[in-house]
DSSP file (Angstrom, degrees, kcal/mol; ACC not computed):
  #  RESIDUE AA STRUCTURE BP1 BP2  ACC     N-H-->O    O-->H-N    N-H-->O    O-->H-N    TCO  KAPPA ALPHA  PHI   PSI    X-CA   Y-CA   Z-CA
    1    1 A X              0   0    0      0, 0.0     2,-0.2     0, 0.0     0, 0.0   0.000 360.0 360.0 360.0 135.0  -10.2   12.3  -31.6
    2    2 A X        -     0   0    0      1,-0.1     2,-0.0     0, 0.0     0, 0.0  -0.611 360.0-108.6 -83.1 145.7  -13.2   12.6  -33.9
    3    3 A X        -     0   0    0     -2,-0.2     2,-0.4     1,-0.1    87,-0.2  -0.281  30.9-123.8 -64.9 155.4  -12.8   14.5  -37.2
    4    4 A X  E     -A   89   0A   0     85,-1.9    85,-3.3    -2,-0.0     2,-0.6  -0.866  16.3-151.8-105.8 135.2  -14.5   17.8  -37.5
    5    5 A X  E     -A   88   0A   0     -2,-0.4     2,-0.3    83,-0.2    83,-0.2  -0.944   9.1-161.3-113.0 118.9  -16.9   18.5  -40.3
    6    6 A X  E     -A   87   0A   0     81,-3.5    81,-2.2    -2,-0.6     2,-0.4  -0.672   5.0-153.8 -88.9 147.8  -17.3   22.1  -41.4
    7    7 A X  E     -A   86   0A   0     -2,-0.3     2,-0.3    79,-0.2    79,-0.2  -0.994   8.4-167.0-125.8 138.8  -20.3   23.1  -43.4
    8    8 A X  E     -A   85   0A   0     77,-2.0    77,-2.1    -2,-0.4     2,-0.3  -0.965  21.6-126.1-126.0 134.7  -20.4   26.1  -45.9
    9    9 A X  E     +A   84   0A   0     -2,-0.3    16,-1.5    75,-0.2    17,-0.9  -0.669  42.4 166.1 -79.1 133.5  -23.4   27.8  -47.6
   10   10 A X  E     -AB  83  24A   0     73,-2.6    73,-2.6    -2,-0.3     2,-0.3  -0.951  15.7-168.4-146.2 161.4  -22.9   27.9  -51.4
   11   11 A X  E     -AB  82  23A   0     12,-1.9    12,-2.4    -2,-0.3     2,-0.4  -0.976  19.9-128.6-151.3 165.5  -24.9   28.5  -54.4
   12   12 A X  E     -AB  81  22A   0     69,-2.6    68,-2.6    -2,-0.3    69,-1.3  -0.944  22.7-160.1-120.3 139.1  -24.9   28.3  -58.2
   13   13 A X  E     -AB  79  21A   0      8,-3.2     8,-2.8    -2,-0.4     2,-0.5  -0.974  17.1-129.4-129.1 129.0  -25.8   31.4  -60.3
   14   14 A X  E     - B   0  20A   0     64,-3.1     6,-0.2    -2,-0.4     2,-0.2  -0.655  28.8-147.4 -78.2 118.0  -27.0   31.3  -64.0
   15   15 A X    >   -     0   0    0      4,-2.8     3,-2.0    -2,-0.5    -1,-0.0  -0.521  20.2-116.2 -90.7 158.2  -24.9   33.7  -66.0
   16   16 A X  T 3  S+     0   0    0      1,-0.3    -1,-0.1    -2,-0.2     4,-0.0   0.860 113.4  59.6 -56.8 -34.4  -26.0   35.7  -69.1
   17   17 A X  T 3  S-     0   0    0      1,-0.1    -1,-0.3     2,-0.0     3,-0.1   0.450 122.4-103.6 -77.9  -1.0  -23.6   33.8  -71.3
   18   18 A X  S <  S+     0   0    0     -3,-2.0    -2,-0.1     1,-0.4    -1,-0.1   0.262  87.8 107.8  97.5 -12.5  -25.2   30.6  -70.5
   19   19 A X        -     0   0    0     -5,-0.1    -4,-2.8    16,-0.0    -1,-0.4  -0.177  63.7-118.8 -80.1-176.0  -22.5   29.3  -68.1
   20   20 A X  E     -BC  14  33A   0     13,-2.8    13,-2.3    -6,-0.2     2,-0.3  -0.982  15.2-160.3-128.5 137.3  -22.7   29.0  -64.3
   21   21 A X  E     -BC  13  32A   0     -8,-2.8    -8,-3.2    -2,-0.4     2,-0.4  -0.869  11.4-155.4-113.9 157.5  -20.7   30.6  -61.5
   22   22 A X  E     -BC  12  31A   0      9,-2.1     9,-2.4    -2,-0.3     2,-0.4  -0.955   8.7-171.7-130.0 149.1  -20.6   29.2  -58.0
   23   23 A X  E     -BC  11  30A   0    -12,-2.4   -12,-1.9    -2,-0.4     2,-0.8  -0.984  21.7-142.7-148.6 128.8  -19.9   30.9  -54.8
   24   24 A X  E >>> -BC  10  29A   0      5,-2.9     4,-2.0    -2,-0.4     5,-1.0  -0.855  17.7-161.3 -89.0 107.0  -19.3   29.8  -51.2
   25   25 A X  T 345S+     0   0    0    -16,-1.5    40,-2.3    -2,-0.8   -15,-0.1   0.755  85.2  52.7 -55.3 -33.4  -21.0   32.5  -49.1
   26   26 A X  T 345S+     0   0    0    -17,-0.9    37,-1.5    38,-0.2    -1,-0.2   0.727 123.0  25.5 -82.8 -24.2  -19.3   31.7  -46.0
   27   27 A X  T <45S-     0   0    0     -3,-0.7    -2,-0.2   -18,-0.3    -1,-0.2   0.519  96.3-124.3-118.0 -11.2  -15.6   32.0  -47.4
   28   28 A X  T  <5 +     0   0    0     -4,-2.0     2,-0.4     1,-0.3    -3,-0.2   0.943  60.2 147.4  54.2  51.5  -16.1   34.3  -50.5
   29   29 A X  E   < -C   24   0A   0     -5,-1.0    -5,-2.9    36,-0.0     2,-0.3  -0.966  25.4-172.4-113.6 133.4  -14.6   31.7  -52.7
   30   30 A X  E     +C   23   0A   0     -2,-0.4     2,-0.3    -7,-0.2    -7,-0.2  -0.839  14.3 162.1-126.1 158.0  -15.9   31.5  -56.3
   31   31 A X  E     -C   22   0A   0     -9,-2.4    -9,-2.1    -2,-0.3     2,-0.3  -0.861  18.2-144.6-155.1-164.1  -15.6   29.3  -59.4
   32   32 A X  E     +C   21   0A   0    -11,-0.3     2,-0.3    -2,-0.3   -11,-0.2  -0.951  13.9 174.3-158.5 164.9  -17.4   28.7  -62.6
   33   33 A X  E     -C   20   0A   0    -13,-2.3   -13,-2.8    -2,-0.3     6,-0.1  -0.958  41.9-108.7-173.0 167.7  -18.3   25.9  -65.1
   34   34 A X  S    S+     0   0    0     -2,-0.3     2,-0.3   -15,-0.2   -13,-0.1   0.704 104.3  35.3 -75.3 -22.1  -20.4   25.2  -68.3
   35   35 A X  S  > S-     0   0    0    -15,-0.1     4,-2.0     1,-0.1     5,-0.2  -0.835  87.8-113.0-130.0 168.6  -22.9   23.1  -66.4
   36   36 A X  H  > S+     0   0    0     -2,-0.3     4,-2.0     2,-0.2     5,-0.1   0.906 118.5  50.3 -68.7 -37.3  -24.4   23.4  -62.8
   37   37 A X  H  > S+     0   0    0      2,-0.2     4,-2.6     1,-0.2     5,-0.2   0.913 111.1  48.1 -67.5 -42.1  -22.6   20.1  -61.8
   38   38 A X  H  > S+     0   0    0      1,-0.2     4,-2.4     2,-0.2    -2,-0.2   0.902 111.3  49.8 -68.2 -37.2  -19.2   21.3  -63.2
   39   39 A X  H  X S+     0   0    0     -4,-2.0     4,-1.6     2,-0.2    -1,-0.2   0.837 112.3  50.5 -65.8 -37.1  -19.6   24.7  -61.3
   40   40 A X  H  X S+     0   0    0     -4,-2.0     4,-2.5     2,-0.2    -2,-0.2   0.950 112.5  43.6 -63.2 -52.9  -20.4   22.8  -58.2
   41   41 A X  H  X S+     0   0    0     -4,-2.6     4,-2.5     1,-0.2    -2,-0.2   0.915 111.6  53.6 -57.9 -45.6  -17.5   20.5  -58.4
   42   42 A X  H  X S+     0   0    0     -4,-2.4     4,-1.8    -5,-0.2    -1,-0.2   0.874 109.5  49.4 -59.8 -36.5  -15.1   23.3  -59.3
   43   43 A X  H  X S+     0   0    0     -4,-1.6     4,-2.9     2,-0.2     5,-0.3   0.902 107.5  53.5 -73.4 -39.3  -16.2   25.3  -56.3
   44   44 A X  H  X S+     0   0    0     -4,-2.5     4,-2.6     1,-0.2    -2,-0.2   0.958 110.2  48.9 -56.2 -51.5  -15.8   22.2  -53.9
   45   45 A X  H  X S+     0   0    0     -4,-2.5     4,-2.1     1,-0.2    -1,-0.2   0.889 111.6  49.0 -52.4 -46.6  -12.2   21.9  -55.2
   46   46 A X  H  X S+     0   0    0     -4,-1.8     4,-2.3     2,-0.2    -1,-0.2   0.869 110.1  49.8 -64.4 -44.4  -11.6   25.5  -54.7
   47   47 A X  H  X S+     0   0    0     -4,-2.9     4,-2.9     2,-0.2     5,-0.3   0.935 110.3  52.0 -60.8 -47.4  -12.9   25.6  -51.1
   48   48 A X  H  X S+     0   0    0     -4,-2.6     4,-2.3    -5,-0.3    -2,-0.2   0.919 111.9  43.8 -54.4 -46.5  -10.9   22.7  -50.3
   49   49 A X  H  X S+     0   0    0     -4,-2.1     4,-2.7     2,-0.2     5,-0.3   0.892 112.3  54.4 -63.0 -43.5   -7.7   24.2  -51.6
   50   50 A X  H  X S+     0   0    0     -4,-2.3     4,-2.6     1,-0.2     5,-0.2   0.957 111.0  44.3 -59.6 -53.8   -8.5   27.5  -49.9
   51   51 A X  H  X S+     0   0    0     -4,-2.9     4,-2.8     1,-0.2     5,-0.2   0.907 112.0  51.3 -58.0 -43.9   -8.9   25.9  -46.6
   52   52 A X  H  X S+     0   0    0     -4,-2.3     4,-2.1    -5,-0.3    -1,-0.2   0.931 113.1  45.2 -62.4 -43.5   -5.8   23.8  -46.8
   53   53 A X  H  X S+     0   0    0     -4,-2.7     4,-2.1     2,-0.2    -1,-0.2   0.889 114.2  50.2 -70.0 -35.6   -3.6   26.7  -47.8
   54   54 A X  H  <>S+     0   0    0     -4,-2.6     5,-2.9    -5,-0.3    -2,-0.2   0.914 113.2  44.5 -71.6 -36.6   -5.2   28.9  -45.0
   55   55 A X  H ><5S+     0   0    0     -4,-2.8     3,-0.8    -5,-0.2    -1,-0.2   0.866 112.1  52.3 -73.2 -30.9   -4.7   26.3  -42.4
   56   56 A X  H 3<5S+     0   0    0     -4,-2.1    -2,-0.2     1,-0.2    -1,-0.2   0.907 115.5  42.4 -65.2 -41.1   -1.1   25.6  -43.6
   57   57 A X  T 3<5S-     0   0    0     -4,-2.1    -1,-0.2    -5,-0.2    -2,-0.2   0.354 113.2-120.3 -88.5   5.4   -0.3   29.3  -43.3
   58   58 A X  T < 5 +     0   0    0     -3,-0.8     2,-0.3     1,-0.2    -3,-0.2   0.894  63.9 144.9  47.8  51.2   -2.1   29.7  -40.1
   59   59 A X      < -     0   0    0     -5,-2.9    -1,-0.2    -6,-0.1     2,-0.2  -0.827  57.2-104.4-107.8 145.7   -4.5   32.2  -41.5
   60   60 A X        -     0   0    0     -2,-0.3    -5,-0.0     1,-0.1    -1,-0.0  -0.538  32.0-168.2 -67.1 142.3   -8.2   32.7  -40.7
   61   61 A X        +     0   0    0     -2,-0.2     2,-0.4    -6,-0.0    -1,-0.1   0.662  52.4  91.5-109.1 -17.9  -10.3   31.3  -43.4
   62   62 A X        +     0   0    0    -11,-0.0   -35,-0.2     1,-0.0     2,-0.2  -0.655  37.2 149.6 -85.3 129.5  -13.8   32.5  -42.9
   63   63 A X        -     0   0    0    -37,-1.5     3,-0.1    -2,-0.4    -1,-0.0  -0.647  36.7-137.6-156.3  94.9  -14.7   35.7  -44.5
   64   64 A X        -     0   0    0     -2,-0.2     2,-0.2     1,-0.1   -38,-0.2  -0.050  28.9 -99.1 -51.7 150.5  -18.4   36.1  -45.6
   65   65 A X        -     0   0    0    -40,-2.3    -1,-0.1     1,-0.1     5,-0.1  -0.553  47.1-112.2 -63.9 131.7  -19.4   37.6  -48.9
   66   66 A X    >   -     0   0    0     -2,-0.2     3,-1.9     1,-0.1     4,-0.4  -0.365  23.8-113.4 -66.4 151.7  -20.3   41.2  -48.3
   67   67 A X  G >  S+     0   0    0      1,-0.3     3,-0.9     2,-0.2     6,-0.2   0.816 114.4  60.6 -58.4 -27.4  -23.9   42.2  -48.7
   68   68 A X  G 3  S+     0   0    0      1,-0.2    -1,-0.3     5,-0.1    -2,-0.1   0.537 114.0  36.8 -78.0  -1.7  -23.3   44.3  -51.7
   69   69 A X  G <  S+     0   0    0     -3,-1.9     2,-0.6     5,-0.0    -1,-0.2   0.250  88.0 115.1-120.1   8.0  -21.8   41.3  -53.6
   70   70 A X    X>  -     0   0    0     -3,-0.9     4,-2.4    -4,-0.4     3,-1.2  -0.734  54.9-153.5 -85.0 124.0  -24.2   38.6  -52.3
   71   71 A X  H 3> S+     0   0    0     -2,-0.6     4,-1.6     1,-0.2     7,-0.2   0.755  93.6  66.8 -60.6 -29.6  -26.3   37.2  -55.1
   72   72 A X  H 34 S+     0   0    0      1,-0.2    -1,-0.2     2,-0.1     4,-0.2   0.776 116.3  28.9 -71.7 -19.5  -29.1   36.2  -52.6
   73   73 A X  H <4 S+     0   0    0     -3,-1.2    -2,-0.2    -6,-0.2     3,-0.2   0.794 128.3  36.8 -98.7 -38.1  -29.5   40.1  -52.1
   74   74 A X  H  < S+     0   0    0     -4,-2.4    -3,-0.2     1,-0.2    -2,-0.1   0.751 136.1   6.2 -97.1 -24.1  -28.5   41.6  -55.4
   75   75 A X    ><  +     0   0    0     -4,-1.6     3,-1.7    -5,-0.3     4,-0.3  -0.247  64.8 156.1-157.7  62.6  -29.8   39.1  -58.0
   76   76 A X  G >  S+     0   0    0      1,-0.2     3,-0.8    -3,-0.2    -4,-0.1   0.716  72.9  68.4 -59.3 -23.4  -31.9   36.2  -56.3
   77   77 A X  G 3  S+     0   0    0      1,-0.2    -1,-0.2    -6,-0.1    -5,-0.1   0.671  95.8  55.1 -75.4 -14.4  -33.7   35.6  -59.6
   78   78 A X  G <  S+     0   0    0     -3,-1.7   -64,-3.1    -7,-0.2     2,-0.4   0.544  80.4 109.5 -93.6  -8.6  -30.4   34.2  -61.1
   79   79 A X  E <   +A   13   0A   0     -3,-0.8   -66,-0.3    -4,-0.3     3,-0.1  -0.547  38.9 176.1 -73.1 125.8  -29.8   31.6  -58.4
   80   80 A X  E     +     0   0A   0    -68,-2.6     2,-0.3    -2,-0.4   -67,-0.2   0.717  63.4   7.2-100.1 -26.2  -30.3   28.1  -59.7
   81   81 A X  E     -A   12   0A   0    -69,-1.3   -69,-2.6     2,-0.0     2,-0.4  -0.965  52.4-156.2-160.4 138.5  -29.3   26.1  -56.7
   82   82 A X  E     +A   11   0A   0     -2,-0.3     2,-0.3   -71,-0.2   -71,-0.3  -0.939  30.5 153.2-111.7 138.7  -28.4   26.4  -53.0
   83   83 A X  E     -A   10   0A   0    -73,-2.6   -73,-2.6    -2,-0.4     2,-0.4  -0.951  37.6-114.4-155.8 173.9  -26.3   23.7  -51.3
   84   84 A X  E     -A    9   0A   0     -2,-0.3     2,-0.5   -75,-0.2   -75,-0.2  -0.949  17.6-144.3-118.3 136.8  -23.8   23.1  -48.5
   85   85 A X  E     -A    8   0A   0    -77,-2.1   -77,-2.0    -2,-0.4     2,-0.5  -0.901  14.2-152.2 -98.4 130.8  -20.3   22.0  -48.9
   86   86 A X  E     -A    7   0A   0     -2,-0.5     2,-0.4   -79,-0.2   -79,-0.2  -0.899  10.8-171.4-105.6 125.2  -19.0   19.7  -46.2
   87   87 A X  E     -A    6   0A   0    -81,-2.2   -81,-3.5    -2,-0.5     2,-0.7  -0.957  15.0-144.0-115.8 129.0  -15.3   19.7  -45.5
   88   88 A X  E     -A    5   0A   0     -2,-0.4     2,-0.4   -83,-0.2   -83,-0.2  -0.865  13.9-157.1 -94.8 111.3  -13.8   17.1  -43.2
   89   89 A X  E      A    4   0A   0    -85,-3.3   -85,-1.9    -2,-0.7    -2,-0.0  -0.729 360.0 360.0 -88.1 133.3  -11.0   18.6  -41.0
   90   90 A X              0   0    0     -2,-0.4    -1,-0.1   -87,-0.2   -85,-0.0   0.377 360.0 360.0-110.7 360.0   -8.5   16.1  -39.7
């Protein structure tokens, strides 16, 4: 059986204090960091942990960010980067 690779839309947002927050739009999982790279890596770890716990507990894990909290809608000027997180389900 082949492994399944899941793909999740994510982004990095520049914060007023100079740091960066990161958000997975498909799972409503967030993290942060002092740099873009740190915020991205912290989000990847958070997403992996979130999926693993959800699967272990037999809970659904997809839950998109609501429109009223979606940075693409409410603060697009602060988005620094859009990227996809790839998660290999085994």
